[in-house]
matplotlib code that plots the C-alpha trace (Angstrom):
import matplotlib.pyplot as plt

x = [18.3, 15.2, 11.8, 10.6, 7.0, 5.0, 3.1, 6.1, 9.3, 12.3, 16.1, 17.9, 16.4, 14.1, 10.5, 8.3, 5.7, 2.1, 1.6, 4.5, 3.2, 2.4, 3.5, 5.5, 9.0, 11.5, 13.2, 11.2, 13.2, 16.0, 13.7, 13.8, 10.8, 10.4, 9.1, 8.0, 8.3, 6.5, 7.6, 5.3, 6.4, 5.4, 7.4, 10.6, 10.4, 10.2, 7.4, 9.1, 9.4, 13.2, 14.4, 14.8, 18.1, 17.2, 14.0, 15.6, 18.5, 16.1, 14.2, 17.4, 18.8, 15.7, 15.8, 19.6, 18.8, 16.3, 18.6, 21.8, 20.8, 17.7, 18.4, 15.1, 14.8, 13.8, 12.2, 11.6, 8.9, 9.8, 7.8, 9.4, 10.9, 8.4, 8.5, 12.3, 12.4, 9.9, 11.9, 15.2, 13.7, 11.7, 8.4, 5.0, 3.0, -0.3, 0.4, 2.7, 1.7, 2.0, 5.1, 6.6, 5.7, 7.4, 10.5, 10.5, 10.3, 13.3, 15.3, 14.1, 14.6, 18.3, 18.4, 16.4, 18.6, 21.8, 20.5, 19.6, 22.9, 25.0, 23.1, 23.1, 26.7, 27.8, 26.3, 27.9, 24.6, 24.1, 20.9, 19.3, 16.7, 13.6, 11.2, 7.8, 4.6, 1.3, 1.8, 4.9, 2.7, -0.1, 2.2, 2.8, 6.4, 7.4, 5.8, 7.9, 11.0, 10.4, 9.9, 13.1, 15.1, 13.8, 14.5, 18.1, 18.7, 17.4, 19.4, 22.6, 21.7, 20.8, 17.9, 15.6, 14.4, 11.3, 9.2, 6.8, 8.4, 6.8, 8.8, 7.1, 3.8, 0.6, -2.8, -3.7, -0.5, -0.1, -0.5, -1.6, 0.0, 2.7, 0.3, -1.1, 2.4, 3.6, 0.8, 1.6, 5.3, 4.3, 2.3, 5.1, 7.7, 5.6, 6.2, 5.2, 4.5, 3.7, 4.3, 2.8, 4.5, 2.5, 1.4, -1.5, -1.4, -4.0, -7.5, -10.2, -13.9, -14.3, -12.1, -10.3, -9.5, -13.2, -14.6, -12.6, -14.5, -13.2, -11.8, -8.7, -9.0, -6.1, -7.0, -8.9, -9.7, -12.0, -12.2, -15.9, -18.1, -18.0, -14.2, -14.1, -16.7, -14.2, -12.1, -12.6, -11.2, -8.3, -4.7, -1.5, -0.4, 2.8, 1.7, -0.8, -2.2, -5.0, -6.8, -8.9, -5.7, -4.4, -7.5, -7.4, -3.7, -4.7, -7.3, -4.7, -2.1, -4.3, -6.0, -2.6, -1.7, 0.3, -0.3, -0.2, 0.3, -0.6, 1.4, 2.6, 6.2, 6.8, 6.5, 10.0, 11.5, 8.2, 9.4, 11.3, 8.5, 5.8, 7.9, 8.3, 4.6, 3.9, 0.4, 1.2, -1.1, -3.7, -2.9, -4.8, -4.6, -4.1, -7.2, -7.2, -6.7, -4.5, -4.6, -1.7, 0.6, -0.7, -4.3, -3.4, -1.9, -5.0, -7.2, -5.3, -2.6, -4.5, -7.0, -9.5, -9.1, -12.6, -15.8, -17.5, -21.2, -22.5, -26.0, -27.3, -26.3, -22.7, -22.7, -24.0, -21.4, -18.6, -19.8, -20.9, -18.5, -15.4, -15.5, -14.1, -16.0, -17.3, -18.2, -21.9, -22.4, -21.1, -23.9, -21.9, -18.4, -17.4, -14.1, -11.4, -8.7, -6.4, -6.1, -4.4, -5.9, -7.3, -11.1, -13.9, -16.7, -20.1, -23.7, -26.2, -27.0, -23.4, -22.3, -18.7, -18.3, -14.8, -11.6, -9.5, -7.2, -9.1, -8.1, -9.8, -9.6, -12.7, -13.1, -13.0, -15.5, -18.0, -17.6, -18.2, -21.2, -22.7, -22.0, -23.7, -26.7, -27.0, -27.2, -23.6, -22.7, -19.5, -19.2, -16.3, -14.1, -11.6, -12.7, -13.0, -11.4, -9.9, -10.5, -6.8, -6.6, -9.7, -10.4, -13.8, -14.7, -16.6, -13.1, -12.3, -15.0, -16.8, -15.7, -13.6, -15.4, -15.8, -11.0, -8.0, -4.7, -1.8, 0.8]
y = [-17.1, -15.0, -16.3, -14.3, -15.5, -17.3, -16.2, -15.1, -14.0, -14.5, -14.2, -16.4, -14.7, -16.0, -14.7, -15.1, -17.7, -16.4, -17.3, -15.0, -12.0, -9.0, -10.8, -7.7, -9.2, -8.5, -11.9, -15.1, -18.3, -16.4, -15.3, -11.6, -9.3, -7.1, -3.6, -0.8, 2.6, 5.6, 9.0, 12.0, 15.5, 17.1, 14.5, 15.5, 19.3, 22.4, 25.0, 26.7, 23.5, 23.1, 19.6, 19.0, 17.0, 16.5, 14.7, 12.8, 11.5, 10.4, 8.2, 6.9, 6.0, 3.9, 2.2, 1.5, 0.0, -2.4, -3.2, -3.7, -4.9, -7.0, -7.9, -6.5, -5.7, -2.1, -0.4, 3.4, 5.3, 8.9, 12.0, 15.5, 15.9, 18.6, 20.4, 20.5, 21.6, 24.4, 25.6, 25.5, 27.4, 29.9, 28.8, 28.4, 25.3, 27.2, 29.1, 26.7, 25.0, 21.2, 21.5, 23.7, 21.2, 18.5, 20.6, 21.2, 17.4, 17.0, 19.5, 18.2, 14.5, 15.0, 17.0, 14.3, 11.5, 13.4, 13.7, 10.0, 9.0, 11.0, 9.8, 6.1, 6.2, 7.4, 4.2, 1.9, 1.2, 1.4, 2.7, 2.7, 4.9, 3.7, 6.0, 4.5, 5.4, 3.6, 2.1, 0.4, -1.6, -2.1, -3.7, -7.3, -7.5, -4.3, -5.4, -8.6, -6.6, -4.1, -7.0, -8.8, -5.6, -5.0, -8.6, -8.3, -5.1, -6.5, -9.7, -7.7, -5.6, -2.4, -0.2, 0.9, 4.5, 4.8, 7.8, 8.5, 9.6, 13.0, 14.4, 12.2, 11.3, 12.8, 12.4, 9.1, 7.4, 8.9, 7.1, 10.6, 10.2, 8.2, 6.4, 4.6, 4.1, 2.6, 0.1, -1.1, -1.3, -3.4, -5.7, -5.9, -6.6, -9.2, -7.2, -8.2, -4.7, -1.3, 1.7, 5.1, 7.8, 11.0, 13.9, 12.1, 9.3, 7.0, 6.7, 8.4, 7.8, 11.4, 14.4, 15.1, 18.6, 19.4, 16.9, 16.6, 13.4, 11.6, 8.1, 6.6, 3.1, 0.9, -2.0, -2.3, -5.9, -5.2, -2.1, -1.7, 1.3, 2.5, 2.6, 4.4, 6.8, 8.1, 9.8, 13.3, 16.8, 18.6, 17.8, 19.9, 22.3, 20.5, 16.9, 15.4, 12.6, 12.5, 10.0, 8.8, 7.9, 6.1, 4.0, 3.2, 2.2, 0.0, -1.7, -2.6, -3.7, -5.8, -7.3, -8.4, -10.0, -7.1, -5.6, -1.8, 0.7, 4.4, 6.3, 9.8, 10.5, 12.6, 9.7, 8.9, 5.8, 5.3, 3.0, 0.6, 0.5, -0.2, -3.0, -4.5, -4.6, -1.7, -0.3, 2.9, 4.4, 2.3, -1.2, -2.5, -6.3, -8.3, -10.1, -13.9, -16.0, -13.5, -13.4, -14.9, -12.1, -12.5, -12.0, -9.1, -7.5, -8.2, -6.7, -3.6, -3.0, -3.0, -0.9, -2.7, -2.1, -3.2, -4.7, -8.0, -8.0, -11.4, -12.9, -13.9, -17.5, -16.7, -14.2, -16.8, -19.4, -16.9, -15.8, -19.1, -21.6, -19.4, -20.8, -19.6, -17.3, -19.3, -17.8, -18.6, -16.4, -13.2, -11.0, -7.9, -6.6, -3.0, -1.4, -2.3, -4.6, -7.5, -11.0, -11.0, -7.6, -7.0, -6.7, -5.9, -8.5, -6.9, -7.8, -6.3, -3.6, -2.4, -3.9, -5.1, -8.7, -9.6, -8.6, -10.9, -11.6, -12.2, -15.0, -13.3, -9.9, -7.7, -8.3, -12.1, -12.0, -10.1, -12.5, -15.5, -13.8, -13.3, -17.0, -18.1, -16.0, -17.8, -21.1, -22.3, -23.9, -22.5, -24.7, -26.7, -23.6, -22.4, -20.1, -16.4, -15.8, -18.7, -18.8, -18.7, -15.4, -13.9, -12.2, -11.5, -7.8, -8.4, -8.9, -5.3, -3.7, -0.4, 3.0, 5.3, 8.2, 10.5, 13.2, 13.6, 13.6, 15.5, 13.7]
z = [-5.2, -5.9, -7.2, -10.2, -9.7, -7.0, -4.0, -1.9, -3.5, -1.3, -1.2, 1.3, 4.3, 7.0, 7.4, 10.5, 10.4, 10.1, 13.8, 14.7, 12.7, 14.9, 18.1, 19.1, 19.0, 16.4, 16.5, 16.6, 16.5, 14.8, 12.0, 11.0, 11.2, 8.1, 8.9, 6.6, 8.3, 6.8, 8.0, 7.2, 6.1, 9.4, 11.3, 9.4, 9.0, 11.0, 10.7, 7.8, 5.8, 6.4, 7.3, 11.0, 11.4, 15.0, 14.1, 11.3, 13.4, 16.1, 13.6, 12.1, 15.6, 16.3, 12.9, 13.4, 16.8, 15.3, 12.4, 14.3, 17.7, 16.8, 13.2, 11.8, 8.1, 7.6, 4.6, 4.8, 2.9, 3.4, 2.7, 2.7, -0.8, -2.0, 1.4, 1.3, -2.3, -1.6, 1.4, -0.6, -3.5, -1.4, -3.0, -1.4, -2.0, -1.9, -5.1, -7.0, -10.2, -10.6, -12.7, -10.0, -7.3, -9.4, -9.9, -6.1, -5.6, -7.9, -5.8, -2.5, -3.2, -3.5, -0.3, 1.5, 0.3, 1.2, 4.7, 4.9, 3.3, 5.7, 8.9, 8.0, 6.7, 10.1, 11.5, 8.9, 7.1, 3.3, 1.8, -1.6, -3.3, -5.1, -6.8, -7.7, -9.4, -9.3, -12.8, -11.5, -9.1, -11.7, -14.2, -13.1, -14.6, -12.9, -9.7, -9.7, -10.6, -7.7, -5.3, -6.5, -6.1, -2.6, -1.7, -3.0, -1.1, 2.2, 1.7, 1.5, 4.5, 2.5, 3.7, 0.8, 1.0, -1.1, -2.3, -5.0, -8.3, -8.2, -11.0, -13.6, -11.9, -13.2, -11.6, -13.3, -12.2, -8.7, -5.4, -4.2, -0.7, 0.9, 3.2, 0.2, -1.2, 2.1, 2.1, -1.4, -0.4, 2.6, 0.2, -2.4, 0.3, 2.1, 5.3, 8.8, 10.1, 8.6, 11.0, 10.0, 12.0, 11.9, 14.2, 15.8, 18.3, 16.7, 15.3, 17.4, 17.5, 16.3, 15.8, 19.1, 18.0, 18.0, 20.6, 23.8, 24.8, 21.6, 22.5, 20.9, 19.6, 20.7, 18.4, 15.2, 14.1, 11.2, 9.0, 8.4, 7.6, 11.3, 11.2, 7.9, 9.2, 11.8, 9.1, 7.7, 8.2, 6.6, 7.4, 7.6, 4.9, 4.3, 4.1, 1.7, 3.8, 6.3, 8.5, 5.5, 3.7, 6.8, 7.2, 3.5, 3.8, 6.8, 4.6, 2.0, 4.5, 6.7, 3.7, 2.5, 5.8, 7.2, 10.7, 10.8, 13.6, 13.4, 16.0, 16.9, 15.8, 18.9, 21.3, 22.7, 21.0, 19.3, 16.6, 18.8, 21.3, 18.7, 17.2, 20.6, 21.1, 23.5, 23.4, 21.5, 18.9, 17.1, 15.9, 12.9, 12.9, 9.8, 8.7, 9.2, 6.1, 4.3, 0.5, -1.5, -2.8, -6.4, -5.3, -3.0, -6.1, -8.1, -5.4, -4.5, -7.0, -10.3, -12.3, -14.6, -18.3, -19.0, -17.5, -17.9, -17.1, -15.9, -15.3, -11.9, -12.3, -13.0, -10.1, -7.7, -8.9, -8.3, -4.9, -3.5, -4.9, -5.6, -9.1, -12.4, -14.7, -17.7, -21.1, -21.0, -17.9, -19.7, -21.1, -22.1, -22.5, -21.8, -22.9, -25.3, -23.9, -24.9, -23.5, -20.1, -19.1, -15.7, -15.8, -13.4, -13.1, -12.5, -12.1, -14.5, -11.9, -12.0, -8.7, -8.9, -7.6, -8.6, -10.4, -12.5, -15.4, -18.5, -20.9, -24.0, -25.6, -25.6, -29.4, -29.0, -26.1, -28.2, -31.1, -28.7, -27.1, -30.6, -31.4, -28.2, -29.0, -32.3, -30.4, -30.1, -26.8, -25.3, -22.2, -23.4, -24.0, -21.5, -18.7, -19.3, -15.9, -14.1, -10.3, -9.6, -11.4, -9.7, -6.4, -5.0, -4.5, -1.2, 0.4, -0.2, 2.0, 1.3, 0.0, 2.1, 3.6, 6.3, 11.0, 8.7, 10.5, 9.1, 7.1]

ax = plt.figure().add_subplot(projection="3d")
ax.plot(x, y, z, "-o")
ax.set_aspect("equal")
plt.show()
């Protein structure tokens, strides 16, 4: 029923062809479109941080319409747990400690799920809760288990409601914001469309709150330095995301073959209209030649445990021929890792050129480098990183920098 490995896990459901992705229609040749909807804190709460049932029910009505009338598969990434917990407890985010914020998340998460459960149950729709941390995505076995769980839920017509597991997440295992989380969810779920609902109506050439002549971009086909440079200022005091995080989420989503739309949650029937292809917000188009799911995971879902420094010859072979990394090209090993670890492949000047899954431990690599320096040829040994387990860093683009929207 469900593949445990492979580029595209699937239960017995139909997925759109690549040509159908982003066409704006929910149903193409009776195939279901899979949509991840991220709803920010400010889109769910009132000024005091209390949950707005009017706002929540408006979103749920739209999702139910897509689910029931047009047979779309819906996955929800919902912010709001910390804000709801703070309001319930009478605490202020500005002077709360991290343990207090995590406690507020624990209180607020149950309130949030109760609200979703009540609203969806009235429409005859079952929901499920998934709480994730970044380490759940980085670990390949957990990644596959999460994907299989989501596939099973969707196959049975159950809508997953996903949030970060704030009660256990510390800085090094946090996504940091639900924009980033939603892009990883879209990647894991092999979604067709990611919709970020927030309090701005798209990406602007500059901050429209400061510059009245700022122009909204209807379409973004490539996320380059100019697009990244359009992101910068502070967001709301309730949400944690901003325009920088939304552009970063778009980079992950589009690089994984998922179209993304950033739109204002206040637009009437915004979700239904976006899914149907109306020109609302900013649409970030999936890049041509999308990466297979495993390489998307390698690129976006992992942190290197070590570094392999390679000479110019090896660097050229990787970049020009998309070949494997052979042992003779490695000049130094940094870090302490076991075989099967994710490593960064770098030039001697420190520039990362690839990430991949290493076939040797750091200790073994150092031993082999010593033996090579003593004259032994290593060309007949297996690859240090096979090309099927390697993704080139130039596909990731540059660093995020630079109007932040509110979450």
